[in-house]
C-alpha positions in Angstrom: 3.2 -2.2 12.6 5.4 -4.7 14.2 8.8 -3.8 15.5 10.5 -4.9 12.2 8.2 -2.3 10.3 9.1 0.3 12.9 12.8 -0.3 12.5 12.5 -0.3 8.6 10.7 3.0 8.8 13.3 4.5 11.1 16.1 3.6 8.9 14.1 5.0 5.8 13.5 8.2 7.6 17.3 8.6 8.8 19.3 6.8 6.1 20.8 10.1 4.9 22.3 11.0 8.4 23.5 7.4 8.8 25.4 7.6 5.4 26.8 11.1 6.3 27.9 9.9 9.8 29.5 6.8 8.3 31.3 9.2 5.8 32.6 11.5 8.5 33.7 8.6 10.7 35.8 6.9 7.9 37.2 10.4 6.9 38.4 10.7 10.6 39.8 7.3 11.0 41.7 7.2 7.6 45.5 8.1 7.9 44.8 8.6 11.6 48.5 7.5 12.6 50.2 8.6 9.6 51.9 11.7 11.2 53.9 11.8 14.3 52.7 13.0 17.7 53.8 16.5 17.9 54.3 18.6 21.1 50.9 19.5 22.0 49.8 16.0 21.6 52.8 14.7 23.4 52.0 17.0 26.4 48.4 15.6 26.4 50.0 12.2 26.8 52.4 13.2 29.4 49.6 14.9 31.6 47.3 12.0 31.1 49.6 9.5 32.5 49.7 11.1 35.8 47.2 9.7 38.4 43.9 11.1 38.5 44.1 13.1 41.5 47.7 14.3 40.7 46.4 15.2 37.1 43.8 17.3 38.5 46.0 19.0 41.1 48.7 19.7 38.7 46.4 21.3 36.0 44.6 23.5 38.6 47.8 24.7 40.2 49.2 25.8 36.8 51.8 23.3 36.8 52.7 23.8 33.2 49.4 23.1 31.6 47.1 26.2 30.6 43.9 24.0 29.8 41.3 22.6 32.4 41.5 18.8 33.2 38.4 17.2 31.9 39.9 16.0 28.6 43.0 14.9 30.3 40.8 12.7 32.7 39.1 11.1 29.8 42.4 10.5 28.1 43.9 9.2 31.3 41.4 6.2 31.6 41.3 5.7 27.6 45.0 5.0 28.0 44.7 2.8 30.7 42.2 0.6 28.6 43.4 1.1 25.1 47.1 2.0 25.3 49.0 4.9 24.0 49.7 4.1 20.4 49.1 7.0 18.0 46.0 5.4 16.7 44.6 4.7 20.0 45.3 8.2 21.5 43.8 9.9 18.5 40.7 7.5 18.3 39.2 9.2 21.4 39.0 12.6 19.4 37.6 10.6 16.5 34.6 9.5 18.6 33.9 12.9 19.7 34.3 14.5 16.2 32.1 11.7 14.7 29.2 12.1 17.4 29.3 15.8 16.7 27.8 14.9 13.2 24.8 13.4 14.8 24.7 16.2 17.4 24.8 19.0 14.8 22.0 17.2 12.8 19.8 17.1 15.8 20.4 20.8 16.9 19.8 22.0 13.3 16.6 19.8 13.0 15.5 21.2 16.5 16.4 24.9 15.5 14.7 24.8 12.1 13.9 21.5 10.4 15.5 18.2 9.3 16.8 19.4 6.0 18.9 22.2 7.7 20.2 19.5 10.2 21.1 17.2 7.3 22.9 20.0 5.5 24.9 21.1 8.6 25.9 17.5 9.4 27.3 17.2 5.7 29.3 20.2 6.2 30.8 19.1 9.5 31.4 15.5 8.2 33.5 16.7 5.4 35.1 19.9 6.9 38.9 19.5 6.7 39.1 21.8 9.7 36.9 19.4 11.7 38.6 16.4 10.5 42.1 17.7 11.4 41.0 18.4 15.1 39.1 15.1 15.1 42.5 13.5 14.7 44.4 15.3 17.5 45.2 14.3 20.9 43.9 17.5 22.3 40.5 18.8 23.7 39.1 20.5 20.6 36.5 17.9 19.2 35.3 17.3 22.8 34.6 21.0 23.5 32.8 21.4 20.2 30.7 18.3 21.1 29.7 19.5 24.5 28.9 23.1 23.1 26.4 21.5 20.7 24.9 19.5 23.6 24.7 22.7 25.7 22.8 24.6 23.1 20.6 21.7 22.4 19.5 21.7 25.9 19.0 25.4 26.0 16.6 25.2 23.2 14.7 22.4 24.7 14.5 24.3 28.0 12.9 27.3 26.1 9.9 25.1 24.9 9.2 23.0 28.1 10.1 23.1 31.8 12.2 20.1 32.2 14.4 18.7 35.0 16.1 16.3 32.6 17.2 19.1 30.2 18.1 21.6 33.2 20.5 18.8 34.2 21.9 18.0 30.8 22.5 21.8 30.1 24.4 22.1 33.5 26.4 18.9 32.9 27.1 19.6 29.5 28.0 23.3 30.2 30.3 22.6 33.2 32.2 19.8 31.2 32.8 22.3 28.5 34.0 25.0 30.7 36.4 22.2 32.3 37.5 21.0 28.9 38.6 24.4 27.4 38.3 28.0 28.7 36.9 29.3 25.4 33.6 27.5 26.6 33.2 30.6 28.9 32.6 32.7 25.7 29.9 30.1 24.8 28.3 30.7 28.2 28.6 34.5 27.7 26.8 34.4 24.3 23.9 32.4 25.9 23.4 34.9 28.6 23.5 37.6 26.1 20.8 35.8 24.3 18.9 35.0 27.3 19.2 38.7 28.6 17.9 40.2 25.3 14.8 38.2 25.4 14.1 38.9 29.1 14.3 42.6 28.3 11.9 42.2 25.4 9.6 39.5 26.3 10.2 39.1 30.2 11.2 35.4 29.5 13.2 33.3 27.0 10.2 30.8 26.0 9.5 28.6 29.1 12.6 29.9 30.7 11.8 32.5 33.3 14.4 35.0 34.7 14.5 33.5 38.1 15.2 30.0 36.7 17.8 31.2 34.4 19.8 32.9 37.2 19.6 29.7 39.2 21.1 27.7 36.5 23.9 30.3 35.9 24.7 30.4 39.7 25.1 26.7 39.7 27.6 27.2 36.8 29.5 29.8 38.5 29.8 27.8 41.8 30.7 24.6 39.9 33.3 26.4 38.0 35.1 28.4 41.0 38.2 26.2 40.9 38.5 26.9 37.2 38.1 30.5 37.6 40.8 30.5 40.2 43.1 28.5 38.0 42.2 31.1 35.2 43.1 34.1 37.3 46.3 32.6 38.4 47.3 31.9 34.6 46.4 35.3 33.6 48.5 36.9 36.1 51.6 34.6 35.2 51.3 35.4 31.3 52.5 38.6 29.5 52.7 40.2 26.2 55.5 37.9 25.2 53.2 35.0 24.8 53.5 33.0 21.7 50.1 33.8 20.2 50.3 36.8 17.8 47.9 40.0 18.2 44.8 39.7 16.0 44.1 41.6 13.0 41.3 41.8 10.5 43.6 40.0 8.1 44.2 37.2 10.6 40.4 37.1 11.2 39.9 36.7 7.4 42.4 33.7 7.3 40.4 32.1 10.0 37.3 32.3 8.2 39.0 30.7 5.3 40.3 27.9 7.4 36.9 27.4 9.2 35.4 27.3 5.5 38.0 25.0 4.0 39.1 27.4 1.2 38.2 30.7 -0.2 35.4 29.3 -2.6 33.6 27.7 0.3 34.0 30.8 2.3 32.2 32.9 -0.4 29.4 30.2 -0.8 28.8 30.0 3.0 28.8 33.9 3.4 26.4 34.2 0.6 23.9 32.0 2.1 24.4 33.4 5.6 23.6 36.9 4.0 20.3 35.4 2.7 19.4 34.3 6.2 20.3 37.8 7.7 18.2 39.6 5.1 15.2 37.3 5.7 12.9 35.3 3.7 10.1 37.8 3.9 12.1 40.5 2.3 13.2 38.2 -0.3 9.7 37.1 -1.0 9.1 40.8 -2.0 11.6 40.9 -4.8 10.2 39.9 -8.1 11.7 36.8 -9.3 13.4 35.6 -6.1 10.3 34.1 -4.6 10.7 31.3 -7.1 14.1 30.6 -6.1 13.9 30.9 -2.2 11.1 30.0 0.2 8.9 32.7 1.0 7.9 31.9 4.5 9.5 30.5 7.6 9.2 26.9 8.9 6.2 26.3 10.8 7.3 22.9 12.2 10.0 24.1 14.7 9.7 23.4 18.2 7.8 26.1 20.2 9.6 28.4 22.6 11.3 31.1 20.6 10.8 32.4 17.1 12.8 31.5 14.0 14.2 35.0 14.1 15.6 34.6 17.5 17.1 31.2 16.7 19.0 32.9 14.0 20.0 35.7 16.5 21.1 32.8 19.0 23.6 31.6 16.2 24.8 34.9 15.3 25.8 35.3 19.0 27.3 32.0 19.2 29.3 32.7 16.1 30.4 36.3 17.2 30.8 36.5 20.8 33.7 33.7 21.0 35.6 35.6 18.3 35.0 39.4 19.4 35.6 39.0 23.1 39.1 37.2 22.7 40.0 39.7 19.8 39.2 42.6 22.4 41.1 40.8 25.1 44.0 40.3 22.8 44.2 43.9 21.8 44.1 45.3 25.3 45.9 42.6 27.3 47.4 39.3 26.5 47.0 37.6 22.9 44.7 34.8 23.2 42.8 34.4 19.8 43.6 31.2 17.9 41.6 29.5 15.2 41.3 26.1 16.9 40.6 27.5 20.4 37.5 29.0 18.9 36.3 25.8 17.2 32.9 26.1 18.7 32.1 29.0 16.5 32.4 26.9 13.3 29.2 25.1 14.5 27.2 28.3 14.5 28.7 29.1 11.2 27.8 25.8 9.6 24.3 25.9 11.0 23.6 29.6 9.5 25.1 28.5 6.2 22.9 25.5 6.2 19.8 27.6 7.0 20.5 29.7 4.0 20.9 26.6 1.8 17.8 25.1 3.0 15.9 28.4 2.1 16.4 27.1 -1.7 12.9 26.2 -3.0 14.1 23.8 -5.4 15.4 20.4 -4.2 17.7 20.0 -6.8 19.3 23.3 -6.2 20.0 22.0 -2.6 21.5 19.0 -4.0 23.6 20.7 -6.4 24.9 23.0 -3.6 25.6 19.8 -1.6 27.5 18.5 -4.5 29.6 21.7 -4.8 30.5 21.4 -1.0 31.5 17.7 -1.4 33.7 18.4 -4.2 35.6 21.5 -2.8 35.8 19.6 0.5 37.4 16.6 -1.3 40.0 18.7 -2.6 40.8 20.0 0.8 40.9 16.4 2.3 42.9 15.1 -0.4 45.6 17.8 0.3 45.3 17.2 4.0 46.1 13.5 3.8 48.7 14.0 1.2 50.8 16.6 3.0 52.8 16.5 6.2 52.0 19.3 8.6 53.3 18.1 12.0 56.8 17.7 13.4 58.3 14.5 12.1 59.4 13.2 15.6 58.6 9.5 14.8 61.0 9.7 11.8 63.8 11.6 13.6 64.0 9.4 16.5 64.0 6.3 14.3 66.9 7.7 12.3 68.8 8.3 15.5 68.0 5.1 17.2 68.8 3.1 13.9 72.2 4.6 13.6 73.5 5.7 16.9 75.9 3.8 19.1 76.0 2.9 22.7 75.9 5.9 24.9 75.2 8.5 22.4 73.5 11.6 23.4 70.4 13.3 22.0 70.3 17.2 22.5 66.8 18.7 21.9 66.2 22.4 21.3 63.8 23.9 22.2 63.8 22.2 25.6 60.1 21.6 26.0 60.4 19.4 22.8 62.0 16.6 24.9 58.5 15.3 25.7 58.0 14.7 22.0 61.3 12.9 21.6 60.5 10.8 24.9 57.3 9.5 23.4 59.3 7.7 20.6 62.4 7.1 22.6 62.8 3.3 23.0 66.5 2.7 23.9 67.7 3.1 27.4 71.3 3.3 26.5 70.8 6.9 24.8 70.8 9.9 26.9 68.2 12.7 26.1 69.2 16.2 27.2 67.0 19.3 26.7 68.8 22.4 25.7 67.3 25.6 27.3 69.7 28.2 26.2 73.4 27.4 25.4 74.5 24.1 24.0 75.9 21.7 26.9 79.5 21.0 27.3 80.7 17.3 27.1 83.9 15.9 28.3 85.5 12.5 27.2 82.8 11.7 24.5 85.3 9.3 22.8 83.7 7.7 20.0 80.1 8.6 21.2 78.2 10.9 18.9 75.9 13.8 19.8 72.6 14.1 18.0 71.2 17.6 17.8 67.6 18.0 16.9 66.2 21.5 16.5 63.2 23.2 15.1 63.7 23.7 11.3 64.9 27.1 10.5 67.6 28.5 8.2 68.9 30.8 11.0 69.2 27.9 13.4 71.1 25.8 11.2 73.4 28.7 10.5 74.1 29.4 14.0 74.7 25.9 15.0 77.2 25.3 12.3 79.1 28.4 13.1 78.9 28.0 16.9 79.9 24.1 17.2 82.3 23.8 13.9 85.3 24.5 16.1 84.7 21.7 18.5 82.7 19.3 16.5 82.8 17.6 13.1 79.4 17.6 11.2 79.0 13.9 10.2 75.4 14.2 9.2 72.8 16.8 8.4 69.2 15.6 7.7 66.2 17.7 7.3 62.6 16.6 8.3 59.3 18.3 8.4 59.7 21.2 10.8 63.0 19.6 12.4 66.5 19.5 11.7 68.9 16.6 12.6 72.7 16.9 13.0 75.1 14.4 14.1 78.2 15.6 15.8 81.6 14.1 16.7 83.9 15.7 18.9 87.3 16.8 17.4 
């Protein structure tokens, strides 16, 4: 068969994943610049605009940033080439999030079979949680992609002795650690998995204990600067940190967020339970063997059994949740839904494995249609609501109506970087307000514009505290922001 025939066969064999990838890409590009850049994104932009060496030094020396530098480095060079518009800034994450669709398909196919990979790709493509963080100027989509590559390389190493996959495992894992510190929990989960198999079988597929220890030593040595930064950061943090302490109720809320809604949560949990119960047990129940497959796949790559692959996914899902929750309870709160984005990948793969256990092809298609319908509702709500601080709208209001020499006061003070991203007029002075409202003399006809996080208490305090000195000429409310225009009496 000629090259043309080979190409057509390749398209025929893989058209579904191409369609799912195209769907996921469109969903991530659509409305990409609809919302304003908010504080976290503005901070990413600010850090990325430093020189490469200054950027690395400021991050590793804990100069305001709590995350590792790899994503900022990529964003630094991306901005140099493509600029810093909202669309351009967010498109880098679109790339990572979209490539993750292909990557999770490849991992699902490697772990179990092609249909599991297709289902997992569909779930991640239409997941509103994944879409949201593929549209953020933050590192979450990148760390998710790198964790998939790390696990894919690990599974490959269990079936063959390969220098290529050893290097790929090391590179993806090191970059994951230097993208977000929650990558550490992914590595811990992998080590628990391999240690379990070493204790039971004296090796993990084709990975010997000696080889695994060597790989982990290289990871530790490469990550020493990151560990030092993490230690410095831990010492500087305290219980007053902004993250709330975790509870079982909060964990339940996170699972709903990861799923998209309660209905999808129930659906995914049912099929995950089917995976955990096991197909052999199901086959022994009269009637169920007509609904579910009665044997495991026999076309998976050699190395470790199907049961151990499920165990690997369970560790991938549970360890990055349980360890941060434990640390949060006994020390500093650190458990946040978006930080643990990597666990959603294992969650989707487990659910996909359960859905694939359905014997009837039409039943699988029906479940796929249900996922699409509920996800469409989630996505529609996401596109039609405003979630981020409307700094673009606030700054446009100020600059369109302010006079020469007007002053903008921003509270809380750190939000000045959000205001600076949208500030275009040099004749307006921007002042952060750390604690007390600043004192101004000889304002004359100049106005003072006050931008604050929206809250009824804040609005009441500013009116009571400043009404003696200032006339309130304008009060306007935006999503998560309040704007006041004051004129000195």
